[in-house]
LOFILO-92370 format. One record per residue (C-alpha): residue number from 1; residue in three letters; chain; x, y, z. Coordinates in steps of 0.5 Angstrom, whole numbers. Example, Ala and Ser with C-alpha at 12.3 -4.5 7.8 and 13.67 -1.06 7.14 Angstrom:
ATOM   n res chain     X     Y     Z
ATOM   1 ALA     A    25    -9    16
ATOM   2 SER     A    27    -2    14
end
This chain:
ATOM   n res chain     X     Y     Z
ATOM   1 MET     A   -38     3    31
ATOM   2 LEU     A   -32     5    35
ATOM   3 THR     A   -34     3    42
ATOM   4 ASN     A   -27     4    46
ATOM   5 LEU     A   -21     9    45
ATOM   6 SER     A   -15     7    49
ATOM   7 VAL     A    -9    11    50
ATOM   8 ARG     A    -2    10    53
ATOM   9 ASN     A     3    16    54
ATOM  10 PHE     A     1    20    48
ATOM  11 THR     A     3    27    48
ATOM  12 LEU     A    -1    30    54
ATOM  13 VAL     A    -4    23    56
ATOM  14 ASP     A    -1    19    61
ATOM  15 ARG     A    -7    13    61
ATOM  16 LEU     A   -14    14    58
ATOM  17 ASP     A   -20     9    57
ATOM  18 LEU     A   -25    12    53
ATOM  19 PRO     A   -32     8    52
ATOM  20 LEU     A   -36    11    47
ATOM  21 GLU     A   -43    10    45
ATOM  22 ALA     A   -48    10    39
ATOM  23 GLY     A   -51    16    37
ATOM  24 MET     A   -48    23    37
ATOM  25 THR     A   -42    24    42
ATOM  26 THR     A   -40    32    42
ATOM  27 ILE     A   -33    33    45
ATOM  28 THR     A   -32    40    48
ATOM  29 GLY     A   -27    44    52
ATOM  30 GLU     A   -23    50    53
ATOM  31 THR     A   -18    51    47
ATOM  32 GLY     A   -11    48    48
ATOM  33 ALA     A   -14    43    53
ATOM  34 GLY     A   -12    37    48
ATOM  35 LYS     A   -19    36    44
ATOM  36 SER     A   -14    35    38
ATOM  37 ILE     A   -10    30    42
ATOM  38 LEU     A   -16    25    42
ATOM  39 LEU     A   -16    26    34
ATOM  40 ASP     A    -9    25    33
ATOM  41 ALA     A    -9    19    37
ATOM  42 LEU     A   -15    16    34
ATOM  43 SER     A   -12    18    27
ATOM  44 LEU     A    -5    14    29
ATOM  45 THR     A    -9     7    30
ATOM  46 LEU     A   -12     9    23
ATOM  47 GLY     A    -6     8    19
ATOM  48 ASP     A    -3    15    20
ATOM  49 ARG     A     5    16    19
ATOM  50 ALA     A     8    16    26
ATOM  51 ASP     A    11    22    30
ATOM  52 PHE     A    15    20    35
ATOM  53 SER     A    15    27    38
ATOM  54 ARG     A     8    25    41
ATOM  55 ILE     A    11    20    46
ATOM  56 ARG     A    10    23    53
ATOM  57 SER     A    16    26    56
ATOM  58 GLY     A    19    21    60
ATOM  59 ALA     A    16    15    57
ATOM  60 ASP     A    20    10    52
ATOM  61 ARG     A    14     9    48
ATOM  62 ALA     A     6    10    46
ATOM  63 GLU     A     1     6    45
ATOM  64 VAL     A    -6     7    42
ATOM  65 SER     A   -12     2    41
ATOM  66 ALA     A   -19     3    38
ATOM  67 GLN     A   -24    -2    39
ATOM  68 PHE     A   -30    -3    34
ATOM  69 ASP     A   -36    -7    34
ATOM  70 ILE     A   -37    -9    27
ATOM  71 ALA     A   -43   -13    27
ATOM  72 ASP     A   -47    -9    22
ATOM  73 SER     A   -41    -8    17
ATOM  74 GLN     A   -41   -14    13
ATOM  75 ALA     A   -35   -11     8
ATOM  76 ALA     A   -30   -10    14
ATOM  77 LYS     A   -32   -18    16
ATOM  78 ASP     A   -31   -20     9
ATOM  79 TRP     A   -24   -16     9
ATOM  80 LEU     A   -22   -19    15
ATOM  81 ILE     A   -24   -26    13
ATOM  82 GLU     A   -20   -25     7
ATOM  83 GLN     A   -14   -23    10
ATOM  84 GLN     A   -14   -29    15
ATOM  85 LEU     A   -15   -23    21
ATOM  86 ASP     A   -22   -25    22
ATOM  87 SER     A   -26   -25    29
ATOM  88 ASP     A   -33   -25    32
ATOM  89 ASN     A   -36   -18    32
ATOM  90 ASP     A   -31   -14    35
ATOM  91 CYS     A   -25   -12    32
ATOM  92 LEU     A   -19    -9    35
ATOM  93 LEU     A   -14    -4    32
ATOM  94 ARG     A    -7    -3    36
ATOM  95 ARG     A    -1     2    34
ATOM  96 THR     A     5     3    38
ATOM  97 ILE     A    11     8    37
ATOM  98 GLY     A    18     8    40
ATOM  99 ASN     A    25     7    40
ATOM 100 GLY     A    25     9    33
ATOM 101 LYS     A    20     4    31
ATOM 102 SER     A    12     4    29
ATOM 103 SER     A     8    -3    29
ATOM 104 ALA     A     1    -4    27
ATOM 105 TRP     A    -4   -10    30
ATOM 106 ILE     A   -11   -12    28
ATOM 107 ASN     A   -14   -17    32
ATOM 108 GLY     A    -7   -19    35
ATOM 109 HIS     A    -4   -20    28
ATOM 110 LEU     A     2   -16    26
ATOM 111 VAL     A     0   -12    20
ATOM 112 THR     A     2    -7    15
ATOM 113 LEU     A     0     0    15
ATOM 114 ASN     A    -3    -1     8
ATOM 115 GLN     A    -7    -6    11
ATOM 116 MET     A    -9    -2    17
ATOM 117 ARG     A   -11     4    13
ATOM 118 GLU     A   -15    -1     8
ATOM 119 LEU     A   -19    -3    14
ATOM 120 ALA     A   -20     4    17
ATOM 121 GLU     A   -23     6    11
ATOM 122 MET     A   -29     1    12
ATOM 123 LEU     A   -30     3    19
ATOM 124 ILE     A   -29    11    20
ATOM 125 ASN     A   -29    17    16
ATOM 126 ILE     A   -26    24    19
ATOM 127 HIS     A   -28    30    17
ATOM 128 SER     A   -23    36    18
ATOM 129 GLN     A   -24    43    20
ATOM 130 HIS     A   -20    45    14
ATOM 131 GLU     A   -23    41     9
ATOM 132 HIS     A   -27    47     7
ATOM 133 GLN     A   -20    49     4
ATOM 134 ALA     A   -20    43    -1
ATOM 135 LEU     A   -27    46    -4
ATOM 136 THR     A   -22    51    -8
ATOM 137 LYS     A   -18    45   -11
ATOM 138 SER     A   -21    42   -18
ATOM 139 GLN     A   -18    35   -16
ATOM 140 TYR     A   -22    35   -10
ATOM 141 HIS     A   -28    37   -14
ATOM 142 ARG     A   -27    30   -18
ATOM 143 GLN     A   -26    26   -12
ATOM 144 LEU     A   -32    29    -9
ATOM 145 LEU     A   -36    27   -15
ATOM 146 ASP     A   -33    20   -15
ATOM 147 GLN     A   -34    18    -8
ATOM 148 PHE     A   -41    20    -8
ATOM 149 ALA     A   -42    17   -15
ATOM 150 LYS     A   -40    10   -12
ATOM 151 HIS     A   -37     7   -18
ATOM 152 PRO     A   -30     5   -16
ATOM 153 ASP     A   -30    -1   -21
ATOM 154 LEU     A   -31     4   -27
ATOM 155 LEU     A   -26     8   -24
ATOM 156 LYS     A   -21     3   -24
ATOM 157 SER     A   -23     0   -31
ATOM 158 VAL     A   -21     7   -34
ATOM 159 THR     A   -15     8   -30
ATOM 160 GLU     A   -12     1   -33
ATOM 161 ALA     A   -15     3   -40
ATOM 162 TYR     A   -11     9   -40
ATOM 163 GLN     A    -5     6   -37
ATOM 164 SER     A    -5     1   -43
ATOM 165 TRP     A    -6     6   -48
ATOM 166 HIS     A    -1    10   -45
ATOM 167 GLU     A     4     5   -46
ATOM 168 ALA     A     2     3   -53
ATOM 169 SER     A     3    10   -55
ATOM 170 LEU     A    10    10   -52
ATOM 171 GLN     A    11     4   -56
ATOM 172 VAL     A     9     8   -62
ATOM 173 ALA     A    13    14   -61
ATOM 174 HIS     A    19     9   -60
ATOM 175 LEU     A    18     6   -67
ATOM 176 ARG     A    17    12   -70
ATOM 177 SER     A    24    15   -67
ATOM 178 GLN     A    27     8   -69
ATOM 179 LEU     A    24     9   -76
ATOM 180 ASP     A    28    16   -77
ATOM 181 GLU     A    34    13   -74
ATOM 182 GLY     A    33     7   -77
ATOM 183 ARG     A    38     6   -83
ATOM 184 GLU     A    44     8   -78
ATOM 185 ARG     A    42     3   -73
ATOM 186 LEU     A    41    -2   -78
ATOM 187 GLU     A    48    -2   -80
ATOM 188 LEU     A    50    -2   -73
ATOM 189 LEU     A    46    -8   -71
ATOM 190 SER     A    47   -12   -78
ATOM 191 PHE     A    55   -12   -76
ATOM 192 GLN     A    54   -14   -69
ATOM 193 VAL     A    49   -19   -71
ATOM 194 GLU     A    54   -22   -76
ATOM 195 GLU     A    60   -22   -71
ATOM 196 LEU     A    56   -25   -65
ATOM 197 THR     A    53   -30   -70
ATOM 198 ALA     A    59   -32   -73
ATOM 199 LEU     A    62   -34   -66
ATOM 200 ASN     A    56   -39   -66
ATOM 201 ILE     A    56   -40   -58
ATOM 202 ALA     A    52   -45   -56
ATOM 203 GLU     A    48   -46   -49
ATOM 204 ASP     A    52   -47   -43
ATOM 205 GLU     A    58   -48   -48
ATOM 206 PHE     A    62   -43   -44
ATOM 207 SER     A    62   -47   -37
ATOM 208 GLN     A    63   -53   -41
ATOM 209 LEU     A    69   -50   -44
ATOM 210 GLU     A    72   -48   -38
ATOM 211 GLN     A    71   -55   -35
ATOM 212 GLU     A    75   -58   -40
ATOM 213 GLN     A    80   -53   -40
ATOM 214 LYS     A    82   -54   -33
ATOM 215 GLN     A    82   -62   -34
ATOM 216 LEU     A    86   -61   -40
ATOM 217 ALA     A    91   -56   -37
ATOM 218 ASN     A    92   -61   -31
ATOM 219 ALA     A    91   -67   -35
ATOM 220 GLU     A    99   -70   -33
ATOM 221 ASN     A    98   -68   -26
ATOM 222 ILE     A    91   -71   -25
ATOM 223 LEU     A    93   -78   -28
ATOM 224 SER     A    99   -78   -24
ATOM 225 ILE     A    95   -77   -18
ATOM 226 LEU     A    90   -82   -20
ATOM 227 GLY     A    95   -87   -21
ATOM 228 GLN     A    98   -86   -14
ATOM 229 LEU     A    91   -88   -12
ATOM 230 THR     A    90   -94   -16
ATOM 231 SER     A    96   -96   -13
ATOM 232 LEU     A    94   -95    -6
ATOM 233 LEU     A    88   -99    -7
ATOM 234 GLU     A    90  -105   -11
ATOM 235 GLU     A    97  -105   -15
ATOM 236 GLN     A   102  -105    -9
ATOM 237 GLU     A   104  -112    -8
ATOM 238 ASP     A   106  -111    -1
ATOM 239 ALA     A   100  -108     2
ATOM 240 ASN     A    94  -105    -2
ATOM 241 LEU     A    87  -103     1
ATOM 242 GLU     A    83  -108    -2
ATOM 243 SER     A    88  -114     0
ATOM 244 LEU     A    88  -111     7
ATOM 245 LEU     A    81  -111     7
ATOM 246 GLN     A    80  -118     5
ATOM 247 HIS     A    86  -120    10
ATOM 248 SER     A    82  -117    15
ATOM 249 LEU     A    75  -120    13
ATOM 250 SER     A    79  -127    13
ATOM 251 LEU     A    82  -126    21
ATOM 252 THR     A    75  -124    23
ATOM 253 ASP     A    72  -131    20
ATOM 254 GLN     A    77  -134    24
ATOM 255 LEU     A    75  -132    31
ATOM 256 PRO     A    73  -138    35
ATOM 257 VAL     A    67  -134    38
ATOM 258 GLN     A    63  -129    34
ATOM 259 THR     A    59  -124    38
ATOM 260 SER     A    54  -119    36
ATOM 261 ARG     A    59  -113    36
ATOM 262 LEU     A    64  -117    32
ATOM 263 ALA     A    59  -119    27
ATOM 264 GLU     A    57  -111    26
ATOM 265 ALA     A    64  -110    25
ATOM 266 ARG     A    65  -115    20
ATOM 267 GLU     A    59  -112    16
ATOM 268 MET     A    62  -106    16
ATOM 269 LEU     A    69  -109    13
ATOM 270 GLN     A    65  -112     8
ATOM 271 SER     A    62  -106     6
ATOM 272 ALA     A    68  -102     6
ATOM 273 ALA     A    71  -107     1
ATOM 274 ILE     A    66  -107    -4
ATOM 275 GLN     A    66   -99    -4
ATOM 276 VAL     A    74   -99    -5
ATOM 277 GLU     A    73  -104   -10
ATOM 278 GLU     A    67   -99   -14
ATOM 279 ALA     A    72   -93   -12
ATOM 280 THR     A    78   -97   -16
ATOM 281 ALA     A    73   -98   -22
ATOM 282 THR     A    71   -91   -22
ATOM 283 ILE     A    78   -88   -21
ATOM 284 ARG     A    80   -93   -27
ATOM 285 ARG     A    75   -91   -32
ATOM 286 GLU     A    76   -83   -30
ATOM 287 ALA     A    84   -84   -32
ATOM 288 ASP     A    82   -88   -38
ATOM 289 ASN     A    78   -82   -40
ATOM 290 ILE     A    84   -77   -39
ATOM 291 GLU     A    88   -76   -44
ATOM 292 LEU     A    95   -71   -45
ATOM 293 ASP     A    92   -67   -51
ATOM 294 PRO     A    96   -61   -53
ATOM 295 GLU     A    92   -60   -59
ATOM 296 ARG     A    85   -60   -56
ATOM 297 LEU     A    88   -56   -50
ATOM 298 ALA     A    90   -50   -55
ATOM 299 LEU     A    83   -50   -59
ATOM 300 VAL     A    79   -50   -52
ATOM 301 GLU     A    83   -44   -50
ATOM 302 GLU     A    83   -41   -57
ATOM 303 ARG     A    75   -41   -56
ATOM 304 LEU     A    75   -39   -49
ATOM 305 SER     A    79   -33   -52
ATOM 306 GLN     A    74   -31   -57
ATOM 307 ILE     A    68   -31   -52
ATOM 308 PHE     A    72   -27   -47
ATOM 309 GLN     A    74   -22   -53
ATOM 310 LEU     A    67   -21   -55
ATOM 311 SER     A    64   -21   -48
ATOM 312 ARG     A    69   -15   -46
ATOM 313 LYS     A    67   -11   -53
ATOM 314 TYR     A    60   -12   -52
ATOM 315 ARG     A    60   -10   -44
ATOM 316 THR     A    57   -17   -42
ATOM 317 THR     A    59   -23   -39
ATOM 318 PRO     A    61   -29   -43
ATOM 319 GLU     A    54   -33   -40
ATOM 320 GLU     A    50   -27   -43
ATOM 321 LEU     A    53   -27   -50
ATOM 322 ARG     A    48   -32   -53
ATOM 323 HIS     A    42   -28   -50
ATOM 324 LEU     A    45   -22   -53
ATOM 325 THR     A    45   -25   -59
ATOM 326 GLN     A    38   -27   -59
ATOM 327 SER     A    36   -20   -57
ATOM 328 LEU     A    40   -16   -62
ATOM 329 GLU     A    37   -21   -68
ATOM 330 ALA     A    30   -19   -65
ATOM 331 GLU     A    31   -12   -66
ATOM 332 LEU     A    35   -13   -73
ATOM 333 ALA     A    29   -17   -75
ATOM 334 GLN     A    24   -11   -73
ATOM 335 LEU     A    28    -6   -76
ATOM 336 GLN     A    29    -9   -83
ATOM 337 ASN     A    21    -8   -83
ATOM 338 PRO     A    20    -2   -79
ATOM 339 GLU     A    14     0   -83
ATOM 340 ALA     A    10    -6   -81
ATOM 341 ALA     A    12    -6   -74
ATOM 342 LEU     A    10     1   -73
ATOM 343 GLN     A     3     0   -77
ATOM 344 GLU     A     2    -6   -72
ATOM 345 ALA     A     3    -2   -66
ATOM 346 GLU     A    -1     4   -69
ATOM 347 LYS     A    -7    -1   -70
ATOM 348 GLU     A    -6    -3   -63
ATOM 349 GLU     A    -6     4   -60
ATOM 350 LYS     A   -12     6   -64
ATOM 351 ARG     A   -16     0   -61
ATOM 352 LEU     A   -13     2   -54
ATOM 353 LEU     A   -15     9   -54
ATOM 354 GLU     A   -22     7   -57
ATOM 355 HIS     A   -23     3   -51
ATOM 356 PHE     A   -20     8   -46
ATOM 357 LEU     A   -25    14   -49
ATOM 358 GLN     A   -31     9   -49
ATOM 359 LEU     A   -30     8   -41
ATOM 360 SER     A   -28    15   -40
ATOM 361 GLU     A   -35    17   -43
ATOM 362 GLN     A   -39    12   -39
ATOM 363 LEU     A   -35    15   -33
ATOM 364 SER     A   -37    22   -35
ATOM 365 LYS     A   -44    20   -35
ATOM 366 SER     A   -44    17   -28
ATOM 367 ARG     A   -41    23   -26
ATOM 368 LYS     A   -46    28   -29
ATOM 369 ALA     A   -52    23   -26
ATOM 370 ALA     A   -48    24   -19
ATOM 371 ALA     A   -47    31   -20
ATOM 372 THR     A   -55    32   -21
ATOM 373 ARG     A   -56    28   -15
ATOM 374 LEU     A   -51    31   -10
ATOM 375 THR     A   -52    39   -12
ATOM 376 LYS     A   -60    38   -11
ATOM 377 GLU     A   -59    35    -4
ATOM 378 VAL     A   -53    40    -2
ATOM 379 ASN     A   -57    46    -4
ATOM 380 SER     A   -63    44     0
ATOM 381 HIS     A   -59    45     6
ATOM 382 PHE     A   -57    53     4
ATOM 383 ASP     A   -63    56     7
ATOM 384 SER     A   -63    53    14
ATOM 385 LEU     A   -55    55    14
ATOM 386 SER     A   -57    62    13
ATOM 387 MET     A   -55    62     5
ATOM 388 LYS     A   -62    63     2
ATOM 389 GLY     A   -61    63    -5
ATOM 390 ALA     A   -54    60    -5
ATOM 391 GLU     A   -53    54   -10
ATOM 392 ILE     A   -47    50   -13
ATOM 393 ILE     A   -47    47   -19
ATOM 394 PHE     A   -42    42   -23
ATOM 395 LYS     A   -39    45   -29
ATOM 396 LEU     A   -37    38   -32
ATOM 397 GLU     A   -35    38   -39
ATOM 398 PHE     A   -32    31   -43
ATOM 399 LYS     A   -26    33   -47
ATOM 400 PRO     A   -23    27   -50
ATOM 401 ASP     A   -19    31   -55
ATOM 402 GLU     A   -16    35   -50
ATOM 403 ILE     A   -16    31   -43
ATOM 404 ARG     A   -13    24   -42
ATOM 405 ASN     A   -11    21   -36
ATOM 406 ILE     A   -12    16   -31
ATOM 407 TRP     A   -18    19   -28
ATOM 408 GLY     A   -22    20   -35
ATOM 409 SER     A   -23    26   -40
ATOM 410 ASP     A   -27    30   -36
ATOM 411 GLN     A   -26    38   -34
ATOM 412 ILE     A   -29    39   -27
ATOM 413 GLU     A   -30    45   -23
ATOM 414 LEU     A   -35    46   -17
ATOM 415 LEU     A   -38    53   -18
ATOM 416 VAL     A   -43    57   -13
ATOM 417 ARG     A   -47    63   -13
ATOM 418 THR     A   -48    66    -6
ATOM 419 ASN     A   -54    70    -7
ATOM 420 PRO     A   -60    70   -12
ATOM 421 GLY     A   -59    73   -19
ATOM 422 GLN     A   -52    73   -19
ATOM 423 PRO     A   -48    68   -24
ATOM 424 HIS     A   -44    62   -22
ATOM 425 GLY     A   -37    63   -21
ATOM 426 ALA     A   -31    59   -19
ATOM 427 ILE     A   -32    58   -11
ATOM 428 SER     A   -25    60    -9
ATOM 429 ARG     A   -27    67   -12
ATOM 430 ILE     A   -34    68   -10
ATOM 431 ALA     A   -35    65    -3
ATOM 432 SER     A   -32    68     4
ATOM 433 GLY     A   -29    64     9
ATOM 434 GLY     A   -35    63    13
ATOM 435 GLU     A   -39    61     7
ATOM 436 LEU     A   -34    56     5
ATOM 437 SER     A   -35    53    12
ATOM 438 ARG     A   -42    52    11
ATOM 439 ILE     A   -42    49     4
ATOM 440 SER     A   -37    44     6
ATOM 441 LEU     A   -41    42    12
ATOM 442 ALA     A   -47    41     7
ATOM 443 ILE     A   -43    37     3
ATOM 444 GLN     A   -40    33     8
ATOM 445 VAL     A   -47    32    11
ATOM 446 VAL     A   -50    30     5
ATOM 447 THR     A   -44    25     3
ATOM 448 ALA     A   -44    22    10
ATOM 449 GLN     A   -52    21     9
ATOM 450 GLY     A   -51    16     3
ATOM 451 GLY     A   -44    13     6
ATOM 452 GLN     A   -43     6     9
ATOM 453 THR     A   -38     8    14
ATOM 454 PRO     A   -41     7    21
ATOM 455 THR     A   -37    12    25
ATOM 456 LEU     A   -36    19    22
ATOM 457 VAL     A   -32    24    26
ATOM 458 PHE     A   -33    32    25
ATOM 459 ASP     A   -27    36    28
ATOM 460 GLU     A   -29    43    29
ATOM 461 VAL     A   -33    43    22
ATOM 462 ASP     A   -38    48    25
ATOM 463 VAL     A   -32    54    25
ATOM 464 GLY     A   -34    60    22
ATOM 465 ILE     A   -42    60    24
ATOM 466 GLY     A   -46    61    30
ATOM 467 GLY     A   -53    63    32
ATOM 468 ALA     A   -59    60    29
ATOM 469 THR     A   -54    57    24
ATOM 470 ALA     A   -50    53    29
ATOM 471 ASP     A   -57    50    32
ATOM 472 THR     A   -59    48    25
ATOM 473 VAL     A   -52    45    24
ATOM 474 GLY     A   -53    41    31
ATOM 475 THR     A   -59    39    29
ATOM 476 LEU     A   -57    36    22
ATOM 477 LEU     A   -51    32    26
ATOM 478 ARG     A   -56    30    31
ATOM 479 ASP     A   -61    27    26
ATOM 480 LEU     A   -55    24    22
ATOM 481 GLY     A   -53    20    29
ATOM 482 THR     A   -59    16    28
ATOM 483 ARG     A   -56    13    22
ATOM 484 ALA     A   -49    13    24
ATOM 485 GLN     A   -44    14    30
ATOM 486 ILE     A   -43    21    30
ATOM 487 ILE     A   -37    24    34
ATOM 488 CYS     A   -36    32    34
ATOM 489 ILE     A   -31    36    37
ATOM 490 THR     A   -34    43    37
ATOM 491 HIS     A   -33    50    41
ATOM 492 LEU     A   -41    52    39
ATOM 493 ALA     A   -46    51    45
ATOM 494 GLN     A   -51    50    40
ATOM 495 VAL     A   -48    44    37
ATOM 496 ALA     A   -45    41    43
ATOM 497 SER     A   -52    41    46
ATOM 498 LYS     A   -55    37    41
ATOM 499 GLY     A   -51    31    42
ATOM 500 HIS     A   -54    24    45
ATOM 501 GLN     A   -48    25    50
ATOM 502 GLN     A   -42    30    51
ATOM 503 LEU     A   -35    29    53
ATOM 504 LYS     A   -31    34    56
ATOM 505 VAL     A   -23    35    55
ATOM 506 SER     A   -19    39    61
ATOM 507 LYS     A   -12    40    62
ATOM 508 GLN     A    -9    39    69
ATOM 509 THR     A    -2    43    70
ATOM 510 SER     A     3    43    76
ATOM 511 SER     A    10    46    76
ATOM 512 ASP     A    13    40    72
ATOM 513 THR     A     8    37    68
ATOM 514 ALA     A     1    37    64
ATOM 515 GLN     A    -4    32    64
ATOM 516 THR     A   -10    32    59
ATOM 517 GLN     A   -16    28    62
ATOM 518 ILE     A   -23    27    59
ATOM 519 GLU     A   -30    25    63
ATOM 520 LYS     A   -37    24    61
ATOM 521 LEU     A   -42    30    63
ATOM 522 GLU     A   -48    28    66
ATOM 523 ASP     A   -54    33    68
ATOM 524 ALA     A   -51    39    72
ATOM 525 ASP     A   -44    38    70
ATOM 526 ARG     A   -47    38    62
ATOM 527 VAL     A   -51    44    64
ATOM 528 ASP     A   -45    48    67
ATOM 529 GLU     A   -41    46    61
ATOM 530 VAL     A   -46    48    56
ATOM 531 ALA     A   -47    55    60
ATOM 532 ARG     A   -39    56    60
ATOM 533 MET     A   -39    55    52
ATOM 534 LEU     A   -45    60    52
ATOM 535 GLY     A   -42    66    57
ATOM 536 GLY     A   -35    65    58
ATOM 537 ALA     A   -31    63    64
ATOM 538 LYS     A   -36    66    69
ATOM 539 ILE     A   -42    62    69
ATOM 540 SER     A   -48    66    71
ATOM 541 ASP     A   -55    63    73
ATOM 542 LYS     A   -58    66    66
ATOM 543 SER     A   -53    62    62
ATOM 544 ARG     A   -55    56    66
ATOM 545 ASP     A   -62    57    64
ATOM 546 ASN     A   -60    58    57
ATOM 547 ALA     A   -56    52    57
ATOM 548 ARG     A   -62    48    60
ATOM 549 GLU     A   -66    51    55
ATOM 550 LEU     A   -62    48    49
ATOM 551 LEU     A   -61    42    52
ATOM 552 ASP     A   -69    41    54
ATOM 553 GLY     A   -70    42    46
ATOM 554 ASN     A   -67    35    45
ATOM 555 HIS     A   -71    29    44
ATOM 556 VAL     A   -67    23    44
end
């Protein structure tokens, strides 16, 4: 559960440390006081995209931290260990934005936003006030079923099977296209392969020829320099390195006193003499291997010219000519027997399609089972939400011949009737805005009850309802708070009064600044806030009595 939210220099918040408790926490306040700022700050720590305009005026950066107790979240613990970010039962998510940069940390370790989002999904789920609008979209209907069915492994298998089949089908289409254009391509490839094969370039031949050409072209100069080196090393009669070093060794041996430094100097002279002798031998061998061979030079340069000519013609490098030859040979071999290659590809495509459709059918059955459970549970809440006789159903059809994508082969649509005796129809046409809100709320409560996420945030999901319906919604959320931590931003007194604890957001303004503050309400202050929500800005004794009645109706 979320135990603390810390905010620094974020929008209208200068500094905030907000401890949070288990159960249901309601957050209230006047419109514009800054309730949404808290949600935006929390969302930032969960991996939302950084908005640098949210940095408080006058500050150079903003920072938000969310502390979680993960003692009861084994999935989060396992993930942290796998990512080598493990801690005890506490987990700290921190985010900073400033100077055009955004950084994310988990337990003090710098992480990517994807890592932060992965972990956040295991810790908290935010239900938006606009979530009911998604009910009109078919994509949401599929997502809703898949989330409720809890079959991510099956869904992943279907996605992978589709991608494999899709790639195979593209290959079949490519081969069929090649078959139609095969004759012309075959003639071109035959000529190209014949020309390149005639060159018969060997592995690393170009680099070896380049080296040999340089040596042959400069043979006379190389021999001259090597001769001079040999003369300096051993052939000069008056003074060469070998004789000079031997003379130096003789002189050191004649010294009447031998110190450790002189002994060290003699060893170095002795080593130098040996190395000069070895260098001389190496230079002689190299000189013996170098010949003035104009004919060989002409052959090498002719070969290099052939390689350069073909590399320019085929728009590749000399080093890649051999690889190009092999690639064209492989394509030519395929084209020389295109029917066989196409038949093999079609066979593989058929096998992959059958595998995809088999998995898609399993997925469809899992969705149908989930749809039955979900609609039964959601429909059970409509009477208490003042929608007596309302009913949702999922129209789910398995259409393997028409629909094939990474989500399977299902056509899914959420249908509704809002009054008994009416036919079910598209939810976008049948339900009003208020009905959409209540349907969405019922779905969210049901899906939250079966979920594993320890913290659930509801952002004004009670919009469009009131009276007894609002009281029912509050009761539902309070009951949910016995199984998970619930944080509910609301404008309804009936919902706010159901919280195990209540927080009030307010805004303090002066001539040049504005500051959002938040406080935990106790006793009389809570009565006054619920009374304000019931009766407006002027709080009367009657509205206080009504507030006390609402609050006294709860039994923690």
